[in-house]
TISE-775396 format. One record per residue: residue in one letter; x, y, z of N, C-alpha, C in turn. Coordinates in nm, 2 decimals, decimal comma. Each point is the difference from the previous one (the first is absolute). Example, Ala and Ser with C-alpha at 12.3 -4.5 7.8 and 13.67 -1.06 7.14 Angstrom:
2
type / n.c1 / n.c2 / n.c3 / ca.c1 / ca.c2 / ca.c3 / c.c1 / c.c2 / c.c3
A / 1,32 / -0,57 / 0,78 / -0,09 / 0,12 / 0,00 / 0,09 / 0,12 / 0,00
S / -0,04 / 0,11 / -0,07 / 0,09 / 0,11 / 0,00 / -0,08 / 0,11 / 0,08
This chain:
240
type / n.c1 / n.c2 / n.c3 / ca.c1 / ca.c2 / ca.c3 / c.c1 / c.c2 / c.c3
X / -4,95 / -7,15 / -1,31 / 0,02 / -0,14 / 0,03 / 0,08 / -0,05 / 0,14
X / -0,04 / -0,08 / 0,09 / 0,03 / 0,04 / 0,18 / 0,03 / -0,14 / -0,01
X / 0,15 / -0,04 / 0,03 / 0,00 / -0,15 / 0,09 / -0,07 / -0,01 / 0,12
X / -0,04 / -0,13 / -0,01 / -0,08 / -0,07 / 0,13 / 0,00 / -0,09 / 0,00
X / 0,12 / -0,09 / -0,06 / 0,05 / -0,12 / -0,01 / 0,06 / -0,05 / 0,11
X / -0,07 / -0,10 / 0,13 / 0,04 / -0,01 / 0,07 / 0,16 / -0,07 / 0,00
X / 0,01 / -0,06 / -0,07 / 0,15 / -0,05 / -0,02 / 0,14 / 0,06 / -0,01
X / -0,07 / 0,21 / 0,05 / 0,09 / 0,07 / 0,00 / 0,02 / 0,04 / 0,14
X / 0,15 / -0,09 / 0,03 / 0,01 / 0,00 / 0,18 / 0,01 / 0,13 / 0,06
X / -0,09 / 0,03 / 0,11 / -0,01 / 0,18 / 0,03 / 0,13 / 0,03 / 0,10
X / 0,13 / -0,09 / -0,01 / 0,15 / -0,02 / 0,11 / 0,12 / 0,02 / -0,16
X / -0,09 / -0,04 / -0,02 / 0,11 / -0,02 / -0,07 / 0,04 / 0,15 / -0,09
X / 0,78 / 1,90 / -1,97 / 0,05 / 0,03 / -0,13 / -0,03 / -0,15 / -0,09
X / -0,06 / 0,07 / -0,15 / -0,06 / -0,11 / -0,07 / 0,04 / 0,05 / -0,18
X / 0,12 / -0,01 / 0,00 / 0,04 / 0,01 / -0,16 / -0,03 / -0,05 / -0,10
X / -0,04 / 0,08 / -0,13 / -0,12 / -0,11 / -0,10 / 0,08 / -0,06 / -0,04
X / 0,13 / 0,01 / -0,01 / 0,03 / -0,12 / -0,05 / -0,05 / -0,18 / 0,06
X / 0,00 / 0,00 / 0,17 / -0,05 / -0,05 / 0,05 / -0,15 / -0,08 / -0,02
X / -0,07 / 0,08 / -0,10 / -0,13 / -0,04 / -0,02 / -0,03 / -0,09 / -0,15
X / 0,14 / 0,03 / -0,10 / 0,01 / -0,06 / -0,12 / 0,02 / -0,16 / 0,01
X / -0,08 / -0,08 / -0,05 / 0,01 / -0,14 / -0,03 / 0,14 / -0,07 / -0,05
X / 0,02 / -0,08 / -0,01 / 0,04 / -0,06 / -0,12 / -0,06 / -0,06 / -0,10
X / 0,03 / 0,01 / -0,14 / -0,11 / 0,00 / -0,11 / 0,02 / -0,13 / -0,01
X / -0,11 / -0,04 / -0,10 / -0,05 / -0,10 / -0,02 / 0,10 / -0,11 / -0,06
X / 0,03 / -0,18 / 0,02 / 0,10 / -0,05 / -0,01 / 0,00 / -0,08 / -0,16
X / -0,11 / 0,03 / -0,01 / -0,06 / -0,08 / -0,15 / -0,04 / 0,10 / -0,07
X / 0,03 / -0,07 / -0,16 / -0,11 / 0,09 / -0,06 / -0,08 / -0,09 / -0,12
X / 0,01 / -0,10 / 0,06 / -0,08 / -0,11 / -0,09 / -0,14 / 0,02 / 0,01
X / -0,03 / -0,03 / -0,07 / -0,20 / 0,00 / -0,03 / -0,07 / -0,17 / -0,01
X / 0,10 / -0,12 / -0,01 / -0,05 / -0,12 / -0,04 / -0,01 / -0,05 / 0,14
X / -0,12 / -0,03 / 0,05 / 0,00 / -0,13 / 0,12 / 0,03 / 0,09 / 0,13
X / -0,07 / 0,14 / 0,03 / 0,08 / 0,07 / 0,07 / -0,03 / -0,02 / 0,12
X / 0,07 / -0,02 / 0,14 / -0,02 / 0,02 / 0,12 / -0,01 / 0,09 / 0,07
X / -0,09 / 0,06 / 0,05 / 0,04 / 0,16 / 0,07 / -0,05 / -0,09 / 0,13
X / 0,09 / 0,09 / 0,10 / -0,02 / -0,01 / 0,15 / 0,03 / 0,11 / 0,05
X / -0,14 / 0,10 / 0,08 / 0,00 / 0,11 / 0,02 / -0,01 / -0,07 / 0,15
X / 0,09 / 0,09 / 0,12 / -0,01 / 0,00 / 0,14 / 0,09 / 0,10 / 0,04
X / -0,02 / 0,01 / 0,16 / 0,02 / 0,15 / 0,08 / 0,13 / -0,05 / 0,08
X / 0,12 / 0,04 / 0,03 / 0,08 / -0,08 / 0,09 / 0,02 / 0,11 / 0,08
X / -0,04 / -0,03 / 0,17 / 0,03 / 0,03 / 0,09 / 0,11 / -0,04 / 0,08
X / 0,07 / 0,07 / 0,02 / 0,10 / -0,01 / 0,10 / 0,01 / 0,11 / 0,16
X / 0,03 / -0,03 / 0,07 / 0,02 / 0,08 / 0,14 / 0,12 / -0,01 / 0,08
X / 0,06 / 0,08 / 0,05 / 0,11 / -0,01 / 0,10 / 0,05 / 0,05 / 0,12
X / -0,04 / -0,02 / 0,09 / 0,02 / 0,10 / 0,13 / 0,09 / 0,10 / -0,04
X / -0,06 / 0,10 / 0,07 / 0,10 / 0,15 / -0,03 / 0,14 / 0,02 / 0,08
X / 0,08 / -0,02 / -0,03 / 0,11 / 0,03 / 0,13 / 0,02 / -0,15 / 0,02
X / 0,00 / -0,11 / -0,12 / -0,04 / -0,12 / 0,05 / 0,17 / -0,10 / 0,08
X / 0,12 / 0,09 / -0,03 / 0,12 / -0,01 / 0,08 / -0,02 / 0,01 / 0,11
X / -0,06 / -0,01 / 0,09 / -0,04 / 0,05 / 0,14 / -0,10 / -0,11 / 0,04
X / -0,05 / -0,08 / -0,12 / -0,15 / -0,07 / 0,05 / 0,05 / -0,12 / 0,09
X / -0,10 / -0,05 / 0,11 / 0,01 / -0,07 / 0,06 / -0,07 / -0,14 / -0,02
X / 0,06 / -0,10 / 0,07 / -0,09 / -0,15 / -0,02 / -0,12 / 0,00 / 0,07
X / -0,08 / 0,09 / 0,07 / -0,14 / 0,03 / 0,02 / -0,05 / 0,05 / -0,09
X / 0,08 / 0,09 / -0,09 / -0,06 / 0,08 / -0,09 / -0,02 / -0,11 / -0,15
X / 0,04 / -0,05 / 0,00 / -0,04 / -0,13 / -0,09 / -0,05 / -0,10 / 0,02
X / -0,01 / -0,03 / 0,10 / -0,12 / -0,06 / 0,05 / -0,14 / 0,04 / -0,04
X / 0,01 / 0,12 / 0,04 / -0,12 / 0,11 / 0,03 / -0,05 / 0,03 / -0,20
X / 0,07 / -0,01 / -0,07 / 0,02 / 0,03 / -0,18 / -0,08 / -0,12 / -0,04
X / 0,12 / -0,13 / 0,09 / -0,07 / -0,10 / -0,10 / -0,19 / -0,04 / 0,10
X / -0,03 / 0,07 / 0,11 / -0,17 / -0,01 / 0,04 / -0,06 / 0,06 / -0,15
X / 0,05 / 0,13 / 0,00 / -0,04 / 0,12 / -0,10 / -0,07 / -0,06 / -0,13
X / 0,12 / -0,09 / -0,08 / -0,02 / -0,03 / -0,10 / -0,12 / -0,12 / 0,01
X / 0,02 / -0,08 / 0,12 / -0,10 / -0,12 / -0,03 / -0,12 / 0,06 / 0,03
X / -0,03 / 0,11 / 0,05 / -0,13 / 0,06 / 0,05 / -0,09 / 0,04 / -0,16
X / 0,10 / 0,10 / -0,04 / 0,00 / 0,04 / -0,15 / -0,01 / -0,14 / -0,12
X / 0,06 / -0,10 / 0,03 / -0,03 / -0,09 / -0,10 / -0,14 / -0,06 / -0,01
X / -0,02 / 0,01 / 0,13 / -0,15 / -0,08 / 0,00 / -0,12 / 0,09 / -0,03
X / 0,00 / 0,14 / 0,05 / -0,13 / 0,13 / -0,03 / 0,07 / 0,01 / -0,15
X / 0,08 / -0,02 / -0,06 / 0,00 / 0,02 / -0,17 / 0,03 / -0,10 / -0,07
X / -0,01 / -0,13 / 0,03 / 0,02 / -0,09 / -0,06 / -0,08 / 0,01 / -0,14
X / -0,09 / 0,04 / -0,04 / -0,07 / 0,04 / -0,17 / 0,10 / 0,07 / -0,06
X / 0,09 / 0,09 / 0,05 / 0,05 / 0,10 / -0,07 / 0,15 / -0,08 / -0,01
X / 0,03 / -0,10 / 0,02 / 0,14 / -0,06 / -0,02 / 0,04 / -0,11 / -0,08
X / 0,08 / 0,04 / -0,09 / 0,10 / -0,08 / -0,11 / 0,08 / -0,11 / 0,10
X / 0,06 / 0,06 / 0,03 / 0,11 / -0,02 / 0,15 / 0,00 / 0,01 / 0,11
X / -0,04 / -0,03 / 0,13 / -0,04 / 0,09 / 0,11 / 0,13 / 0,08 / 0,02
X / -0,01 / 0,08 / 0,10 / 0,09 / 0,04 / 0,10 / 0,10 / -0,14 / 0,05
X / 0,16 / 0,06 / -0,06 / 0,07 / -0,12 / 0,10 / 0,11 / 0,11 / 0,03
X / 0,08 / -0,05 / 0,10 / 0,09 / 0,08 / 0,09 / 0,14 / -0,06 / -0,06
X / 0,11 / 0,09 / -0,08 / 0,08 / -0,02 / -0,12 / 0,12 / 0,01 / 0,12
X / -0,01 / 0,13 / 0,09 / 0,11 / 0,00 / 0,08 / -0,07 / 0,00 / 0,15
X / 0,07 / 0,04 / 0,11 / -0,02 / -0,02 / 0,13 / -0,13 / 0,20 / 0,00
X / 0,01 / 0,02 / -0,05 / -0,05 / 0,16 / -0,06 / -0,02 / 0,06 / -0,09
X / -0,03 / -0,18 / -0,09 / -0,08 / 0,09 / -0,11 / -0,10 / -0,10 / -0,05
X / -0,06 / 0,08 / -0,08 / -0,09 / -0,14 / -0,10 / -0,09 / 0,09 / -0,12
X / -0,02 / -0,14 / -0,05 / -0,09 / -0,01 / -0,18 / -0,10 / -0,09 / -0,02
X / -0,08 / 0,08 / -0,11 / -0,09 / -0,07 / -0,03 / -0,04 / 0,01 / -0,08
X / -0,07 / -0,06 / -0,09 / -0,03 / 0,04 / -0,13 / -0,23 / 0,04 / 0,00
X / 0,01 / 0,09 / -0,08 / -0,17 / 0,01 / 0,03 / -0,03 / 0,02 / -0,16
X / -0,15 / -0,02 / -0,03 / -0,04 / -0,03 / -0,12 / -0,05 / 0,15 / 0,00
X / -0,03 / 0,08 / 0,06 / -0,08 / 0,12 / -0,05 / 0,03 / 0,17 / 0,09
X / -0,04 / 0,08 / -0,05 / 0,06 / 0,14 / 0,07 / -0,05 / 0,03 / 0,11
X / -0,13 / 0,01 / 0,01 / -0,09 / 0,00 / 0,14 / 0,03 / -0,06 / 0,08
X / -0,02 / -0,12 / 0,03 / 0,04 / -0,09 / 0,10 / 0,13 / -0,02 / 0,03
X / 0,14 / 0,08 / -0,08 / 0,11 / 0,00 / 0,04 / 0,02 / 0,15 / 0,07
X / -0,12 / 0,09 / -0,04 / 0,04 / 0,13 / 0,07 / -0,08 / -0,03 / 0,18
X / -0,16 / -0,09 / -0,06 / -0,05 / 0,01 / 0,16 / 0,09 / -0,13 / 0,10
X / 0,13 / -0,06 / -0,10 / 0,03 / -0,08 / 0,10 / 0,14 / 0,09 / 0,08
X / -0,01 / 0,12 / -0,06 / 0,17 / 0,05 / 0,07 / -0,07 / 0,08 / 0,09
X / -0,11 / 0,02 / 0,00 / -0,10 / 0,11 / 0,07 / -0,03 / -0,12 / 0,17
X / -0,04 / -0,10 / -0,06 / -0,01 / -0,11 / 0,11 / 0,15 / -0,06 / 0,10
X / 0,08 / 0,03 / -0,06 / 0,15 / -0,02 / 0,02 / 0,03 / 0,09 / 0,12
X / -0,02 / 0,10 / -0,04 / 0,03 / 0,17 / 0,13 / -0,07 / -0,02 / 0,08
X / -0,14 / -0,05 / -0,02 / -0,12 / 0,02 / 0,12 / 0,03 / -0,15 / 0,08
X / 0,09 / -0,08 / -0,05 / 0,01 / -0,13 / 0,07 / 0,09 / 0,05 / 0,10
X / 0,12 / 0,08 / -0,06 / 0,06 / 0,04 / 0,10 / 0,00 / 0,08 / 0,10
X / -0,10 / 0,11 / -0,07 / -0,09 / 0,07 / 0,17 / -0,09 / -0,08 / 0,09
X / -0,03 / -0,07 / -0,09 / -0,13 / -0,09 / 0,11 / 0,05 / -0,05 / 0,11
X / 0,18 / -0,07 / -0,02 / 0,04 / -0,06 / 0,06 / 0,11 / 0,06 / 0,10
X / 0,01 / 0,12 / -0,04 / 0,12 / 0,09 / 0,05 / 0,14 / -0,04 / 0,02
X / 0,03 / -0,05 / -0,15 / 0,15 / -0,05 / -0,01 / 0,08 / 0,14 / -0,04
X / 0,12 / -0,03 / 0,06 / 0,07 / 0,11 / 0,01 / 0,07 / 0,05 / -0,17
X / -0,01 / -0,07 / -0,10 / 0,08 / 0,04 / -0,11 / -0,10 / 0,06 / -0,13
X / 0,05 / 0,06 / -0,08 / -0,07 / 0,04 / -0,11 / 0,06 / -0,09 / -0,14
X / -0,04 / 0,02 / -0,12 / 0,05 / -0,06 / -0,14 / -0,02 / 0,06 / -0,10
X / 0,11 / -0,05 / -0,09 / -0,03 / 0,07 / -0,15 / -0,02 / -0,08 / -0,07
X / -0,09 / 0,04 / -0,09 / -0,07 / -0,08 / -0,10 / 0,03 / 0,04 / -0,17
X / -0,01 / -0,04 / -0,07 / 0,00 / -0,01 / -0,14 / -0,10 / -0,11 / -0,06
X / -0,10 / 0,04 / -0,08 / -0,08 / -0,06 / 0,00 / 0,04 / 0,04 / -0,23
X / 0,03 / -0,12 / -0,06 / 0,05 / 0,01 / -0,15 / -0,10 / -0,08 / -0,10
X / -0,05 / 0,05 / -0,03 / -0,05 / -0,07 / -0,13 / 0,07 / -0,06 / -0,13
X / -0,02 / -0,12 / 0,00 / 0,07 / -0,07 / -0,08 / -0,10 / -0,06 / -0,12
X / 0,01 / 0,00 / -0,12 / -0,02 / -0,03 / -0,11 / 0,11 / -0,15 / -0,08
X / -0,04 / -0,08 / -0,04 / 0,09 / -0,12 / -0,10 / -0,06 / -0,02 / -0,07
X / 0,05 / 0,05 / -0,14 / -0,08 / -0,08 / -0,11 / 0,12 / -0,12 / -0,11
X / -0,04 / -0,07 / 0,00 / 0,09 / -0,12 / -0,05 / -0,06 / -0,09 / -0,10
X / 0,08 / -0,07 / -0,10 / -0,08 / -0,09 / -0,07 / 0,02 / -0,11 / 0,01
X / 0,09 / -0,07 / 0,09 / 0,04 / -0,03 / 0,08 / -0,06 / -0,14 / 0,08
X / 0,02 / -0,08 / 0,10 / -0,04 / -0,08 / 0,07 / -0,07 / 0,13 / 0,14
X / -0,06 / -0,10 / 0,05 / -0,04 / 0,09 / 0,14 / 0,11 / -0,02 / 0,09
X / 0,06 / -0,12 / -0,02 / 0,14 / -0,05 / 0,08 / 0,07 / 0,15 / 0,00
X / 0,03 / 0,06 / -0,13 / 0,10 / 0,10 / -0,09 / -0,06 / 0,12 / 0,10
X / -0,10 / 0,02 / -0,02 / -0,07 / 0,10 / 0,06 / 0,04 / 0,02 / 0,18
X / -0,05 / -0,09 / 0,06 / 0,06 / 0,01 / 0,15 / 0,16 / 0,04 / 0,00
X / 0,07 / -0,07 / -0,06 / 0,14 / 0,05 / -0,01 / 0,02 / 0,13 / 0,00
X / -0,06 / 0,06 / -0,11 / 0,01 / 0,12 / -0,01 / -0,07 / 0,10 / 0,12
X / -0,10 / -0,05 / 0,08 / -0,04 / 0,10 / 0,09 / 0,13 / 0,01 / 0,07
X / 0,10 / -0,07 / 0,00 / 0,13 / 0,07 / 0,09 / 0,06 / 0,14 / -0,03
X / -0,04 / 0,04 / -0,10 / 0,07 / 0,10 / -0,06 / -0,14 / 0,16 / 0,10
X / -0,13 / -0,09 / -0,05 / -0,10 / 0,15 / 0,11 / 0,08 / -0,02 / 0,18
X / 0,04 / -0,15 / 0,01 / 0,05 / 0,03 / 0,15 / 0,14 / 0,08 / 0,03
X / 0,05 / -0,01 / -0,10 / 0,16 / 0,10 / 0,01 / -0,06 / 0,14 / 0,00
X / -0,10 / 0,04 / -0,11 / -0,01 / 0,16 / 0,03 / -0,07 / 0,04 / 0,07
X / -0,10 / -0,07 / 0,06 / -0,06 / 0,01 / 0,15 / 0,11 / 0,00 / 0,12
X / 0,07 / -0,07 / -0,03 / 0,19 / 0,00 / 0,11 / 0,04 / 0,15 / 0,00
X / 0,01 / 0,00 / -0,06 / 0,07 / 0,13 / -0,09 / -0,03 / 0,13 / 0,09
X / -0,15 / 0,02 / -0,03 / -0,06 / 0,10 / 0,04 / -0,01 / -0,02 / 0,13
X / -0,05 / -0,15 / 0,09 / 0,04 / 0,04 / 0,08 / 0,11 / 0,04 / 0,12
X / 0,09 / -0,03 / -0,05 / 0,15 / 0,03 / 0,02 / -0,01 / 0,14 / 0,01
X / -0,02 / 0,06 / -0,11 / 0,01 / 0,15 / -0,02 / -0,12 / 0,08 / 0,08
X / -0,10 / -0,05 / 0,03 / -0,05 / 0,07 / 0,12 / 0,01 / 0,00 / 0,12
X / 0,08 / -0,12 / 0,05 / 0,09 / 0,01 / 0,10 / 0,09 / 0,08 / 0,05
X / 0,03 / 0,08 / -0,10 / 0,10 / 0,11 / 0,02 / -0,08 / 0,16 / 0,03
X / -0,12 / -0,01 / -0,05 / -0,07 / 0,13 / 0,05 / -0,11 / -0,04 / 0,09
X / -0,03 / 0,15 / 0,01 / -0,11 / -0,02 / 0,12 / -0,14 / -0,05 / -0,03
X / -0,06 / 0,01 / -0,08 / -0,11 / -0,09 / -0,08 / 0,01 / -0,17 / 0,03
X / -0,13 / -0,03 / 0,06 / -0,07 / -0,13 / 0,00 / -0,08 / -0,04 / -0,09
X / -0,05 / 0,08 / -0,11 / -0,01 / -0,07 / -0,09 / 0,01 / 0,02 / -0,13
X / -0,03 / -0,13 / -0,09 / 0,05 / 0,06 / -0,14 / -0,09 / -0,10 / -0,08
X / -0,10 / 0,07 / -0,11 / -0,10 / -0,07 / -0,06 / 0,09 / 0,00 / -0,14
X / 0,00 / -0,15 / -0,11 / 0,02 / 0,07 / -0,12 / -0,08 / -0,12 / -0,12
X / -0,06 / 0,08 / -0,03 / -0,14 / -0,07 / -0,05 / 0,08 / 0,02 / -0,19
X / -0,08 / -0,08 / -0,10 / 0,02 / 0,05 / -0,14 / -0,02 / 0,14 / -0,08
X / -0,03 / 0,05 / 0,09 / -0,08 / 0,15 / -0,05 / 0,13 / 0,09 / 0,13
X / 0,08 / 0,09 / -0,09 / 0,07 / 0,08 / 0,07 / -0,08 / 0,11 / 0,05
X / -0,10 / 0,06 / -0,07 / -0,01 / 0,09 / 0,11 / -0,14 / -0,02 / 0,11
X / -0,02 / -0,12 / -0,02 / -0,08 / -0,06 / 0,09 / 0,04 / 0,00 / 0,13
X / 0,14 / -0,11 / -0,03 / 0,07 / 0,00 / 0,11 / 0,08 / 0,10 / 0,06
X / 0,01 / 0,11 / -0,07 / 0,03 / 0,12 / 0,07 / -0,15 / 0,05 / 0,08
X / -0,06 / 0,01 / -0,05 / -0,14 / 0,01 / 0,12 / -0,02 / -0,02 / 0,12
X / 0,06 / -0,16 / -0,02 / -0,03 / -0,08 / 0,12 / 0,08 / 0,03 / 0,09
X / 0,14 / 0,01 / -0,05 / 0,09 / 0,03 / 0,11 / -0,02 / 0,13 / 0,04
X / -0,07 / 0,11 / -0,02 / -0,03 / 0,13 / 0,05 / -0,10 / -0,02 / 0,06
X / -0,09 / -0,10 / 0,00 / -0,11 / -0,01 / 0,08 / 0,04 / -0,12 / 0,13
X / 0,13 / 0,00 / 0,00 / 0,05 / -0,12 / 0,09 / 0,09 / 0,07 / 0,08
X / 0,04 / 0,09 / -0,05 / 0,08 / 0,11 / 0,07 / -0,05 / 0,07 / 0,11
X / -0,15 / 0,01 / -0,02 / -0,08 / 0,06 / 0,12 / -0,05 / -0,12 / 0,07
X / -0,04 / -0,14 / -0,06 / -0,01 / -0,07 / 0,08 / 0,07 / -0,01 / 0,13
X / 0,13 / -0,03 / -0,08 / 0,10 / -0,03 / 0,12 / 0,02 / 0,15 / 0,10
X / -0,05 / 0,10 / -0,04 / -0,03 / 0,10 / 0,08 / -0,01 / 0,03 / 0,16
X / -0,16 / -0,09 / -0,06 / -0,07 / 0,00 / 0,09 / 0,04 / -0,15 / 0,13
X / 0,02 / -0,10 / -0,11 / 0,00 / -0,10 / 0,13 / 0,15 / 0,00 / 0,07
X / 0,07 / 0,07 / -0,08 / 0,14 / 0,02 / 0,10 / -0,02 / 0,11 / 0,11
X / -0,13 / 0,05 / -0,03 / -0,01 / 0,15 / 0,12 / -0,04 / -0,08 / 0,14
X / -0,07 / -0,13 / -0,03 / -0,06 / -0,06 / 0,10 / 0,13 / -0,01 / 0,14
X / 0,00 / 0,00 / 0,13 / 0,09 / -0,01 / 0,09 / -0,02 / -0,12 / 0,07
X / 0,06 / -0,06 / 0,08 / -0,01 / -0,10 / 0,07 / -0,07 / 0,01 / 0,08
X / -0,07 / 0,09 / 0,08 / -0,08 / 0,06 / 0,09 / -0,14 / 0,02 / -0,09
X / 0,03 / 0,00 / -0,10 / -0,14 / 0,00 / -0,10 / -0,08 / -0,14 / 0,01
X / 0,08 / -0,09 / -0,02 / 0,01 / -0,13 / -0,12 / -0,16 / -0,09 / 0,09
X / -0,04 / 0,00 / 0,12 / -0,08 / -0,02 / 0,05 / -0,16 / 0,04 / -0,02
X / 0,04 / 0,13 / -0,05 / -0,13 / 0,10 / -0,04 / 0,00 / -0,05 / -0,17
X / 0,10 / -0,02 / 0,00 / -0,03 / 0,02 / -0,20 / -0,05 / -0,16 / -0,02
X / 0,03 / -0,08 / 0,12 / -0,04 / -0,16 / -0,03 / -0,12 / 0,03 / 0,00
X / -0,08 / 0,06 / 0,09 / -0,12 / 0,01 / 0,05 / -0,07 / 0,00 / -0,13
X / 0,03 / 0,15 / -0,07 / -0,05 / 0,07 / -0,09 / 0,00 / -0,05 / -0,09
X / 0,09 / -0,14 / -0,07 / 0,03 / -0,05 / -0,10 / -0,10 / -0,10 / -0,03
X / -0,05 / -0,07 / 0,16 / -0,09 / -0,07 / -0,01 / -0,13 / 0,00 / 0,01
X / -0,01 / 0,14 / -0,05 / -0,15 / 0,09 / -0,03 / -0,07 / 0,01 / 0,10
X / 0,06 / 0,07 / 0,09 / -0,06 / 0,09 / 0,11 / 0,02 / 0,14 / -0,06
X / -0,09 / 0,03 / 0,05 / -0,06 / 0,17 / -0,03 / 0,07 / 0,05 / 0,10
X / -0,03 / 0,13 / 0,01 / 0,08 / 0,10 / 0,15 / -0,06 / -0,04 / 0,07
X / -0,18 / -0,01 / 0,04 / -0,02 / -0,01 / 0,08 / 0,05 / -0,15 / 0,10
X / 0,00 / -0,11 / -0,10 / 0,04 / -0,09 / 0,09 / 0,11 / -0,02 / 0,04
X / 0,10 / 0,09 / -0,07 / 0,11 / -0,01 / 0,00 / 0,02 / 0,03 / 0,14
X / -0,04 / 0,18 / 0,01 / 0,01 / 0,04 / 0,14 / -0,07 / -0,06 / 0,13
X / -0,07 / -0,14 / -0,01 / -0,09 / -0,09 / 0,10 / 0,09 / -0,07 / 0,02
X / 0,06 / -0,09 / -0,11 / 0,09 / -0,08 / 0,03 / 0,09 / 0,04 / 0,10
X / 0,04 / 0,09 / 0,01 / 0,11 / 0,09 / 0,00 / -0,01 / 0,06 / 0,15
X / -0,12 / 0,00 / 0,04 / -0,07 / 0,07 / 0,13 / 0,06 / 0,14 / -0,01
X / -0,02 / 0,09 / -0,15 / 0,02 / 0,15 / 0,00 / -0,13 / 0,08 / -0,04
X / 0,00 / 0,12 / -0,01 / -0,14 / 0,03 / -0,04 / -0,02 / 0,01 / -0,15
X / -0,08 / 0,05 / -0,04 / -0,02 / 0,02 / -0,17 / 0,04 / 0,05 / -0,03
X / 0,02 / 0,15 / 0,04 / 0,09 / 0,10 / -0,05 / 0,16 / -0,04 / -0,01
X / 0,04 / -0,08 / 0,06 / 0,14 / -0,03 / 0,05 / 0,02 / -0,15 / -0,13
X / -0,10 / -0,06 / -0,03 / -0,01 / -0,12 / -0,10 / 0,01 / 0,07 / -0,13
X / -0,11 / 0,10 / -0,06 / 0,02 / 0,11 / -0,08 / 0,10 / 0,06 / -0,06
X / 0,08 / 0,03 / 0,10 / 0,12 / 0,05 / -0,02 / 0,13 / -0,07 / -0,01
X / 0,02 / -0,14 / -0,01 / 0,05 / -0,09 / -0,02 / 0,02 / -0,04 / -0,12
X / -0,13 / -0,01 / -0,03 / -0,03 / -0,07 / -0,15 / 0,07 / 0,11 / -0,09
X / 0,01 / 0,12 / 0,08 / -0,01 / 0,12 / -0,14 / 0,18 / 0,01 / 0,04
X / 0,04 / 0,03 / 0,12 / 0,14 / -0,02 / 0,01 / 0,06 / -0,12 / -0,09
X / -0,03 / -0,13 / -0,01 / 0,09 / -0,08 / -0,07 / -0,06 / 0,00 / -0,13
X / -0,11 / 0,07 / -0,06 / -0,02 / 0,01 / -0,12 / -0,03 / -0,12 / -0,08
X / -0,11 / -0,05 / 0,09 / -0,07 / -0,14 / -0,06 / -0,07 / 0,01 / -0,13
X / -0,09 / 0,14 / -0,01 / -0,04 / 0,01 / -0,10 / 0,06 / 0,01 / -0,09
X / 0,08 / 0,04 / 0,00 / 0,08 / 0,03 / -0,11 / 0,10 / -0,08 / -0,06
X / 0,04 / -0,12 / 0,11 / 0,07 / -0,12 / -0,08 / -0,13 / -0,09 / -0,04
X / -0,11 / -0,04 / 0,02 / -0,08 / -0,02 / -0,06 / 0,03 / 0,03 / -0,16
X / -0,01 / 0,14 / -0,01 / -0,01 / 0,05 / -0,12 / 0,06 / 0,00 / -0,12
X / 0,14 / -0,01 / 0,12 / 0,12 / -0,08 / -0,13 / 0,03 / -0,12 / -0,08
X / -0,10 / -0,11 / 0,09 / 0,01 / -0,08 / 0,00 / -0,11 / -0,02 / -0,15
X / -0,05 / 0,06 / 0,04 / -0,15 / -0,01 / -0,11 / 0,07 / 0,09 / -0,13
X / 0,02 / 0,09 / 0,02 / 0,07 / 0,08 / -0,12 / 0,14 / -0,16 / -0,09
X / 0,05 / -0,02 / 0,08 / 0,14 / -0,13 / -0,04 / -0,12 / -0,07 / -0,11
X / -0,08 / -0,06 / 0,04 / -0,06 / -0,11 / -0,02 / -0,08 / 0,04 / -0,15
X / -0,08 / 0,18 / 0,05 / -0,07 / 0,03 / -0,14 / 0,11 / 0,04 / -0,08
X / 0,14 / 0,04 / 0,01 / 0,08 / 0,02 / -0,12 / 0,05 / -0,13 / -0,09
X / -0,02 / -0,09 / 0,04 / -0,03 / -0,15 / -0,10 / -0,08 / -0,01 / -0,12
X / -0,11 / 0,07 / 0,08 / -0,14 / -0,03 / -0,11 / -0,03 / 0,00 / -0,14
């Protein structure tokens, strides 16, 4: 899923305990209210040195993603600090695609920063009122925040915590590979990456950049675009 929203300005280590979720908060069976949702929290890496311009760029990214993924949100992405945002989504696939689109929006707009992401699956079971259920949502936000604070201290940029520990471990291993590909692209690669992300094949890229066809093919191969598309497909296939 590639970002083509015109509103996106053109200038502008995983310990196993992190996968484990807080246990259900209520064991009642009568008039039970179940809230199943995913909390996405993201922050600029090395945010202590973030600039005012980066905060504006980050806000622009959330605006675009909120429009593209409107159907996936319970509450849209919202800036909670100048260098962090969070949102609550209603499905895992949409949440993962959202992370891909956030990362590609950053690349397509030549933004300087990188983000750290936590996606936390939270289920609330309560026999009390829906209002109480929303109050208890705060525990999930606390858990997600703790994980975000922990990965800030590691080299990893992605942490996925679902209600299935085995699936979480597998997804996090796949995201290590995804991260390796996306972070291998250098600043002078971004224009070529943008072209490939916008569905150009190597012949079209060669023509666009006034290169011969063999140079376009070598560029696609050196950027490992096919491997990048494959790892995205593998991540989405892992949740089926």
